[in-house]
Every structure is written in structure tokens, then in C-alpha cells.
C-alpha positions as CSV (number, residue, x, y, z in Angstrom):
1,R,81.6,56.8,110.7
2,G,79.3,54.2,109.5
3,G,77.8,56.7,106.9
4,A,81.2,57.9,105.8
5,A,82.2,54.3,105.0
6,R,78.9,53.5,103.2
7,R,79.5,56.7,101.1
8,R,83.0,55.6,100.2
9,R,81.9,52.3,99.1
10,R,79.1,53.6,96.8
11,W,82.1,56.1,95.6
12,Q,84.1,53.0,94.5
13,E,81.2,51.2,93.1
14,T,80.1,54.0,91.1
15,K,83.7,54.5,89.8
16,A,84.0,50.7,88.9
17,R,80.7,50.7,87.2
18,M,81.7,53.8,84.9
19,R,84.9,52.2,83.8
20,A,82.9,49.2,82.9
21,D,79.7,50.5,81.4
22,P,80.2,53.2,78.7
23,Q,76.5,54.2,78.6
24,F,76.4,54.7,82.4
25,M,79.5,56.7,82.3
26,Q,78.1,59.0,79.5
27,Q,74.9,59.4,81.7
28,R,77.0,60.5,84.5
29,L,79.2,62.9,82.3
30,E,76.1,64.7,81.2
31,R,74.9,65.0,84.8
32,R,78.1,66.4,85.6
33,A,78.0,68.9,83.0
34,Q,74.7,70.4,84.7
35,R,76.3,70.5,88.0
36,A,79.2,72.8,88.5
37,D,79.9,71.6,92.2
38,H,80.7,67.9,90.8
39,L,83.9,66.5,91.9
40,S,85.5,65.9,88.5
41,F,88.6,64.0,89.9
42,V,85.8,61.1,90.5
43,L,86.4,60.1,86.7
44,D,90.2,60.6,86.9
45,R,92.3,57.5,86.5
46,D,95.8,56.5,87.2
47,L,98.3,56.1,84.6
48,P,101.7,54.6,84.2
49,P,104.7,56.5,84.9
50,W,105.6,58.7,81.9
51,P,109.1,57.2,80.1
52,L,111.0,60.5,80.8
53,G,109.6,60.7,84.4
54,P,110.3,59.2,87.9
55,S,109.5,55.4,88.4
56,G,107.4,56.4,91.7
57,R,106.8,59.3,94.2
58,V,109.5,61.9,94.7
59,D,110.1,63.5,98.0
60,T,109.2,67.2,98.0
61,Y,112.3,68.2,99.9
62,F,114.6,66.2,97.6
63,R,113.1,67.8,94.6
64,R,113.3,71.5,96.1
65,V,117.3,70.9,97.0
66,C,117.7,69.5,93.5
67,I,115.9,72.0,91.7
68,R,116.3,75.2,93.6
69,D,119.4,74.7,95.9
70,G,121.6,73.3,92.8
71,G,121.8,69.7,94.4
72,L,122.6,68.4,90.7
73,V,125.4,70.6,89.9
74,P,128.0,68.2,91.2
75,L,126.5,65.6,89.0
76,M,126.0,67.9,86.1
77,K,129.8,68.2,86.4
78,V,131.0,64.6,86.3
79,R,128.0,62.6,84.7
80,P,125.9,65.2,82.7
81,D,123.9,62.2,81.1
82,A,122.9,61.1,84.5
83,A,122.0,64.6,85.5
84,A,119.9,65.1,82.5
85,E,118.1,61.9,83.6
86,A,117.6,63.0,87.0
87,L,116.6,66.6,86.1
88,L,113.7,65.3,83.8
89,A,112.5,63.0,86.5
90,L,112.2,65.5,88.9
91,L,110.3,68.1,86.8
92,I,107.9,65.5,85.2
93,E,104.8,64.5,87.7
94,D,105.5,61.6,89.5
95,Q,101.7,60.7,89.8
96,P,100.2,60.7,86.4
97,R,96.6,60.9,86.0
98,E,94.2,61.0,82.8
99,R,91.8,63.7,84.1
100,S,88.2,63.7,83.0
101,D,88.2,67.7,82.2
102,R,91.3,70.1,81.6
103,A,92.8,71.0,84.7
104,M,95.8,73.6,85.6
105,P,98.2,74.1,82.9
106,T,101.0,72.5,84.9
107,E,99.0,69.5,84.9
108,R,97.9,69.3,81.2
109,W,101.7,69.5,80.4
110,A,102.4,66.8,83.3
111,L,105.0,68.7,85.1
112,E,105.4,69.3,88.7
113,S,103.8,72.6,89.9
114,D,106.4,75.1,90.5
115,H,105.8,76.0,94.1
116,D,108.8,77.6,94.9
117,D,108.9,81.2,95.7
118,S,112.3,82.3,94.6
119,P,113.7,85.9,94.6
120,L,116.0,85.2,91.6
121,P,115.2,86.8,88.2
122,P,113.7,83.7,85.8
123,P,116.7,82.8,84.0
124,L,118.3,81.9,87.4
125,R,115.5,80.1,88.8
126,S,115.7,77.2,86.4
127,P,118.2,74.4,87.0
128,F,118.8,74.2,83.2
129,F,120.9,77.6,83.2
130,A,123.7,76.1,85.4
131,F,123.4,72.7,83.2
132,L,123.7,74.8,80.0
133,M,126.9,76.4,81.5
134,I,128.5,73.3,82.5
135,A,127.5,70.8,79.8
136,P,125.8,72.7,77.1
137,A,125.3,70.0,74.6
138,T,123.8,67.6,77.0
139,A,121.8,70.4,78.5
140,L,120.2,71.4,75.6
141,D,119.2,68.1,74.3
142,A,117.4,67.4,77.9
143,A,115.7,70.9,77.4
144,L,114.6,70.1,73.9
145,R,113.2,66.5,75.3
146,L,111.3,68.2,78.0
147,I,109.8,70.8,75.7
148,A,108.9,68.0,73.3
149,F,107.1,66.0,76.0
150,C,105.2,69.0,77.0
151,M,104.2,69.4,73.4
152,E,103.0,65.7,73.2
153,R,100.9,66.4,76.2
154,W,99.5,69.6,74.8
155,M,98.6,67.9,71.6
156,E,96.7,65.2,73.5
157,D,94.9,67.6,75.5
158,A,94.0,69.5,72.3
159,Q,92.7,66.5,70.4
160,R,90.7,65.0,73.4
161,F,88.8,68.2,74.3
162,E,88.6,69.8,70.9
163,G,88.1,66.8,68.9
164,E,90.3,67.6,66.0
165,A,94.3,68.0,65.5
166,P,95.5,71.5,65.9
167,V,96.3,73.5,62.8
168,P,99.9,74.3,62.8
169,F,101.7,77.6,62.0
170,E,103.6,77.0,58.7
171,L,106.9,79.1,57.7
172,A,108.7,78.9,54.7
173,F,112.4,77.9,54.8
174,E,114.9,77.4,52.2
175,D,114.6,73.6,52.5
176,G,110.6,73.8,52.3
177,P,107.9,74.9,54.8
178,R,108.3,73.8,58.7
179,R,105.3,73.4,60.9
180,F,105.1,74.7,64.4
181,F,102.4,73.9,66.5
182,G,100.8,75.4,69.8
183,D,98.2,78.1,70.6
184,Q,98.2,81.3,72.5
185,E,99.0,79.7,75.7
186,V,102.2,77.6,74.3
187,L,103.4,80.7,72.5
188,Q,103.4,82.6,76.0
189,W,105.6,79.9,77.6
190,G,108.6,82.0,77.3
191,D,106.8,85.1,78.4
192,T,104.8,84.3,81.4
193,S,105.8,83.5,84.9
194,G,103.8,81.8,88.1
195,M,103.1,78.2,88.7
196,G,100.8,78.0,85.6
197,A,103.9,77.3,83.5
198,G,107.0,78.1,85.7
199,H,109.3,75.2,85.1
200,L,108.6,75.8,81.2
201,S,109.0,79.6,81.5
202,N,112.0,79.5,83.7
203,L,113.5,76.8,81.0
204,F,113.2,79.5,78.2
205,A,114.4,82.2,80.2
206,A,117.6,80.2,81.1
207,M,118.0,79.1,77.4
208,E,117.6,83.0,76.2
209,K,120.0,84.0,78.9
210,W,122.5,81.4,77.7
211,F,122.4,82.3,74.2
212,C,122.8,86.0,74.9
213,L,125.9,85.4,76.9
214,R,127.4,83.2,74.3
215,L,126.8,86.1,71.9
216,D,128.6,88.4,74.2
217,Q,131.6,86.2,74.2
218,G,131.6,86.0,70.2
219,E,130.5,82.5,70.0
220,D,128.7,81.2,66.9
221,I,125.2,79.9,68.2
222,A,123.7,79.5,64.4
223,P,123.9,75.5,64.7
224,E,122.0,75.5,68.0
225,L,119.3,78.3,66.7
226,E,118.9,76.1,63.3
227,R,118.4,72.8,65.6
228,L,115.6,74.8,67.5
229,L,114.0,75.9,64.2
230,A,114.4,72.7,62.6
231,D,113.5,70.0,65.4
232,G,111.3,72.2,67.8
233,A,108.1,72.2,65.9
234,S,106.5,74.5,68.6
235,V,105.3,78.0,68.4
236,A,107.0,78.4,71.8
237,F,110.4,78.7,70.1
238,L,109.3,81.8,67.9
239,P,109.4,84.3,71.0
240,L,112.8,82.6,72.0
241,T,114.5,83.0,68.8
242,L,113.0,86.7,68.0
243,N,114.4,87.7,71.2
244,I,117.8,86.4,70.6
245,G,117.8,87.9,67.0
246,K,116.6,91.2,68.4
247,Y,119.5,91.0,71.0
248,S,121.9,90.4,67.7
249,P,120.0,91.6,64.5
250,A,122.7,90.5,62.4
251,L,121.2,86.7,63.0
252,F,118.3,88.1,60.9
253,R,120.3,88.0,57.8
254,G,121.7,84.5,58.7
255,V,120.1,81.5,60.4
256,L,117.0,83.6,61.2
257,R,116.3,85.0,57.8
258,P,113.3,82.9,57.2
259,L,111.3,84.5,60.2
260,M,111.9,87.8,58.2
261,G,109.8,86.6,55.5
262,D,106.3,86.2,57.1
263,P,104.3,89.2,57.9
264,R,102.5,87.0,60.7
265,I,106.0,87.1,62.5
266,F,106.1,90.9,62.8
267,L,102.3,91.2,64.0
268,L,102.9,88.6,66.5
269,D,106.2,90.1,68.0
270,R,104.5,93.5,68.1
271,R,101.8,92.3,70.3
272,R,104.1,90.2,72.4
273,A,106.5,92.7,72.8
274,A,104.3,95.3,74.1
275,L,103.5,93.0,77.1
276,N,107.0,92.2,78.0
277,P,107.2,94.7,81.0
278,F,104.2,93.2,82.3
279,S,105.4,89.7,82.4
280,M,106.9,89.8,85.9
281,D,105.0,89.5,89.4
282,G,106.2,92.5,90.9
283,L,104.0,92.5,94.1
284,R,105.3,88.7,95.0
285,L,109.2,90.0,94.4
286,L,108.6,93.2,96.7
287,K,108.7,90.9,100.0
288,F,112.3,89.9,98.9
289,G,113.5,93.4,98.9
290,A,114.3,96.1,96.2
291,D,117.2,94.2,94.7
292,A,115.4,90.9,93.9
293,H,112.7,93.2,92.8
294,D,114.9,95.0,90.3
295,A,116.6,92.2,89.1
296,S,113.8,90.6,87.7
297,R,112.4,93.8,86.3
298,E,115.8,94.5,84.5
299,W,115.2,91.1,82.7
300,A,111.5,91.6,82.2
301,T,111.9,95.1,80.6
302,A,115.4,94.8,78.7
303,A,115.5,96.9,75.9
304,Y,116.2,94.3,73.1
305,R,113.1,92.4,74.3
306,S,110.8,95.2,73.6
307,A,112.5,96.6,70.6
308,D,110.9,97.0,67.4
309,L,111.4,94.0,65.2
310,T,110.3,96.1,62.1
311,M,113.1,98.4,62.7
312,A,115.7,95.7,63.4
313,A,115.0,94.5,59.8
314,V,115.0,97.8,58.0
315,T,118.5,98.4,59.7
316,E,119.7,95.1,58.6
317,A,118.3,95.8,55.1
318,L,120.4,99.2,54.9
319,A,123.8,97.4,56.2
320,D,123.3,94.3,53.6
321,P,121.9,95.3,50.0
322,A,121.4,91.3,49.4
323,F,119.4,91.0,52.3
324,A,117.6,94.0,51.5
325,T,116.6,92.5,47.9
326,W,115.6,89.2,49.6
327,L,113.4,90.9,51.9
328,A,111.8,93.1,49.2
329,E,111.1,90.2,47.1
330,R,109.5,88.2,49.9
331,I,107.2,90.8,51.1
332,S,105.9,91.6,47.4
333,R,104.6,88.2,47.6
334,W,102.6,88.2,50.7
335,D,98.9,87.4,50.3
336,R,96.3,90.1,50.3
337,P,94.0,89.7,53.0
338,E,90.1,90.1,52.2
339,D,89.2,92.5,55.3
340,A,90.0,95.9,54.6
341,R,91.6,96.8,57.9
342,D,94.0,93.7,57.9
343,Q,94.7,95.1,54.1
344,L,95.6,98.4,55.6
345,E,97.7,97.0,58.4
346,L,99.7,94.9,55.7
347,G,100.2,97.8,53.6
348,W,101.7,99.6,56.4
349,L,103.9,96.7,57.4
350,Q,105.4,96.4,53.8
351,A,105.8,100.1,53.7
352,A,107.6,100.1,57.0
353,L,109.9,97.3,55.9
354,T,111.0,99.2,52.6
355,P,114.2,101.2,53.5
356,A,113.6,103.8,50.7
357,H,110.7,105.1,53.2
358,Y,113.2,106.3,55.8
359,T,115.4,109.1,56.0
360,A,118.2,110.1,58.4
361,G,117.0,112.3,61.3
362,A,118.4,114.1,64.1
363,G,121.7,112.3,65.3
364,G,121.4,109.8,62.6
365,A,118.2,108.0,63.7
366,L,116.0,106.8,61.1
367,E,112.7,108.3,60.5
368,F,109.9,106.6,58.7
369,E,107.8,108.6,55.9
370,L,104.3,106.8,55.5
371,P,103.4,106.9,51.8
372,Q,100.7,109.1,50.7
373,N,98.4,106.3,49.6
374,I,98.5,104.5,52.9
375,G,98.4,107.8,55.0
376,A,95.3,108.6,53.1
377,R,93.6,105.3,54.0
378,I,94.4,105.7,57.6
379,Q,92.7,109.3,57.6
């Protein structure tokens, strides 16, 4: 017992000295880098509560009732602003800490871990789905605030551990270039599941499902999509808007048209669409029975989410000559890459986006005829 007390005392003294003596802290950091078994949380320090988060510790069971069991639904109906404040406080971590090294993603984004083992498909796991159905404007505003908060944490994490500001993904819009920040991990917020980004993944799934339901009802969602692309400033919104566009391809002739003018969007969507069927945790869901497994599988493997974005663009170009002219003008200005393989890939994409290279096959399906100059290079 006495030895344990002495170790705790030395531990506290060491932490205090590291905070007061930068040179000593640097020595300890160098030593820690050489010892994989060193407890990194020694260097962590408590932070004040986040402005959007709770002011103190939140009871685990209370959080579970509100997030999983719909405890906030009555409040959403009568006082949506108060419900938004409560929801953000429940999702954001209640004990912020500045960590000495990169931790789990959910900790880097400063969110509480999604420990709930739910049999529901991703859209219904998020309390935001009910909120969007009850009070759309307030719920969407709260969702964007939460995503912006997580993006701020991602930016701080990148600058702290990589030593430089991340390079944005820039897209050309009618009013000028717009910048979208993030890396591969942020890009996959809307395509993955599990504790690593559970609340964020479920939130993006809830928004996608909500937009699709509104399209089914014939509603105009262009203003909200424009807001996502204008104010979002995160690459996480690109998969979301592309999925919505593939659900209703006519949007690519309107509010989502700027996305069609960049080759990186097509290459990006091709890679992520191929991974959609693998975005569900099938083994975990099997314990809930076949119905729960099939419901999540239906969401993950929905045909529109894995649809070919190139074919969607070509179909819309054939239906709208003005859009076809715009698309042809944009792809003619694409920069030619230096790498020979990248040149071939870009040439194939430009050909695939040209309606003149398609003919009507059996049943009216479009069949692509590869130009000879590109076909020869592939062979």
C-alpha cells in the first residue's frame, strides 16, 4: 500500500514538472517515443467544456435513453431549439482532454463513443432522423453545427500532429471556387459504421434517408443541398450529395451540376461505390435475427448508392442538350496529368462522358463504344 502511494506521488510530481518545464517534457516525449508500452495518458490534460457540449458529466443511462430510445422526441415537437441544444450536448464528449498522441477517431472528433449495439439500419440509429422529420430546419442546422464542430477538431488534430494546415479539395462553382477540407477518414464518415465514427456515420445516413424521402414526396430539396455545398466546407458532404444525386439524377443538371465538372469526383465515386456493399457489420447484426440483418443490408446495398455516376451524367446529357453542351465544354478543359497511366484513365473518362460514344442496345440500354485511339493504348 505504501509503495503504491509513493508511485502515485512521483507520478503527480512528474506530471507537474512536465507542465512547468518544457525541456523536461521534451526529454520525456523522446523517451516515450522509444517505449511503446509507455502510458501516453500521463501527458493528457483536462480541458474546459466545449461550447456546444455539456457543462459536466452526463449519466450514461440518461444519454442512452435520449439517443437510442427517443427520449428527446417529445421535446423536439414542442421546443425544437431546446432539443437541438440537448442533443448536441449528449453527443459531444463530457470530459474533454488534450491528448498527447492521436487516439481513437471518436476521441479526436470529441464525440462520445457509440457503444449502443442497435439492430436498426444506420439512418434509424441516429436521433437526427426523427428530428429531421419533426423539425427539419432546426434539425438540419443542429446537424451542420455538429459536423462543423467535428471538422474543427479534425483541423486541430491535423495541424498539431502533421505540423501544417491541410490542403483543401477545391471545386469550381458558378460563384467561384469552393474549398472542402478533410482526408480519407473524413470522406468515409458517411460510408462507414462502428464505434470509430458511429454517431457521424449514422447522422449522414439519417440525412441521406431524409432527403430521399422528400424526393419521393416531390419536394424541392435544392435549397438545402446548396446550403450543404456552400457552408459545409467538408469533403464528408461529397459522398452524401453524390448519393442523393444518384437517387434523383436530374439534380446533376441543377444544384449538383458543379460536381459533374471535375474528374476527381467521378474517380472518387467509382472507388467508394465499389465499397458500399461492405459498409455494414453483417456478423454483428446476425445476432439480432434475419430481419435486422436484411434491413441494414438493404440500406448498404441500395442500387442507387452503387450506381455508376458516369452513366448518370451521360443519361442526363442525352436528356438535356444544354447540359450536354456544358459537360462537353468542361471536360475539354480538364488538365492533362503527367503520368501515362493517369492520362489513359482521364482519356477513358472523357470518352465515357461523351454521349456520341454510346449506342442503343437490346432493350434500349446504352452501350459504350470505346474510341480506337484509347482502346489501342489499353491493349
